[in-house]
C-alpha positions as CSV (number, residue, x, y, z in Angstrom):
1,X,86.4,14.1,-70.0
2,X,83.1,13.9,-69.4
3,X,79.9,16.3,-69.8
4,X,78.4,18.4,-67.0
5,X,76.4,21.2,-65.8
6,X,77.3,23.7,-63.2
7,X,75.1,23.7,-60.4
8,X,76.7,26.2,-58.4
9,X,79.7,28.1,-56.4
10,X,81.8,26.7,-53.7
11,X,83.2,28.8,-51.3
12,X,85.9,28.0,-48.3
13,X,87.7,30.5,-46.5
14,X,90.6,27.3,-45.0
15,X,91.9,25.1,-47.7
16,X,94.9,23.8,-48.6
17,X,97.4,26.5,-49.4
18,X,97.6,25.5,-53.1
19,X,93.8,25.9,-53.8
20,X,94.2,29.8,-53.3
21,X,93.4,31.5,-56.2
22,X,91.0,28.9,-57.8
23,X,87.2,29.6,-58.4
24,X,85.3,26.0,-57.2
25,X,82.6,24.7,-59.0
26,X,79.9,22.0,-58.1
27,X,79.0,20.6,-60.9
28,X,77.3,17.6,-62.1
29,X,77.6,15.1,-64.7
30,X,75.0,14.0,-66.9
31,X,74.1,11.3,-69.3
32,X,71.5,8.8,-70.7
33,X,71.4,5.8,-68.4
34,X,74.1,7.0,-65.9
35,X,73.4,7.8,-62.4
36,X,74.5,11.8,-61.7
37,X,77.4,12.3,-59.8
38,X,77.9,15.9,-58.0
39,X,81.0,16.5,-57.2
40,X,83.7,19.8,-56.5
41,X,86.0,20.9,-59.9
42,X,88.4,23.8,-60.3
43,X,87.5,26.3,-63.2
44,X,89.9,27.3,-65.3
45,X,87.9,28.9,-67.9
46,X,85.3,31.2,-66.2
47,X,82.0,28.9,-66.4
48,X,78.8,29.8,-64.9
49,X,76.0,28.2,-63.0
50,X,73.2,26.3,-65.7
51,X,76.2,25.9,-68.2
52,X,77.0,22.8,-69.7
53,X,80.9,22.1,-69.3
54,X,83.8,19.4,-70.3
55,X,85.5,18.2,-67.3
56,X,88.5,16.2,-67.0
57,X,89.1,13.7,-64.0
58,X,91.6,12.2,-62.0
59,X,95.4,13.0,-62.4
60,X,95.0,14.5,-65.7
61,X,93.4,17.2,-63.8
62,X,96.4,18.3,-61.9
63,X,98.4,18.9,-65.7
64,X,95.9,21.4,-66.3
65,X,96.9,23.2,-63.7
66,X,101.0,22.5,-63.8
67,X,100.9,21.8,-60.6
68,X,102.2,18.0,-60.1
69,X,101.6,18.0,-56.3
70,X,98.3,20.4,-56.0
71,X,94.9,18.6,-54.4
72,X,93.0,18.6,-57.2
73,X,91.2,15.8,-59.2
74,X,88.8,17.4,-61.4
75,X,88.8,21.0,-63.5
76,X,87.0,22.5,-65.9
77,X,88.6,22.8,-69.4
78,X,85.7,23.9,-71.8
79,X,82.2,25.5,-72.0
80,X,80.2,23.3,-74.1
81,X,78.0,25.0,-77.2
82,X,76.2,22.4,-78.6
83,X,76.3,18.7,-79.0
84,X,75.5,17.1,-82.0
85,X,75.1,13.1,-81.4
86,X,73.7,10.6,-84.2
87,X,70.7,8.7,-82.3
88,X,72.0,5.3,-83.7
89,X,74.9,5.5,-81.3
90,X,73.1,6.2,-78.3
91,X,71.1,2.3,-78.8
92,X,72.1,-0.1,-76.4
93,X,71.5,-3.7,-77.0
């Protein structure tokens, strides 16, 4: 799983039938020392713009939807309330 921020909504009137009924969000990964990546994720929990979320990617994302053949590779699986990290683990060296 990766931590992302919801930065937008996406609407597509023409899309694969297996995506019908799913809300699509534009999310941006964030983390110290990483280049942010912006991508689309299916929202399964009702997240909104500005919220920090947990996203799962890859074939595991399809398992969340219980549809093995859906064209999905990223799913929002949680809304983050808070994060606490010990600073000593953030040091690189």
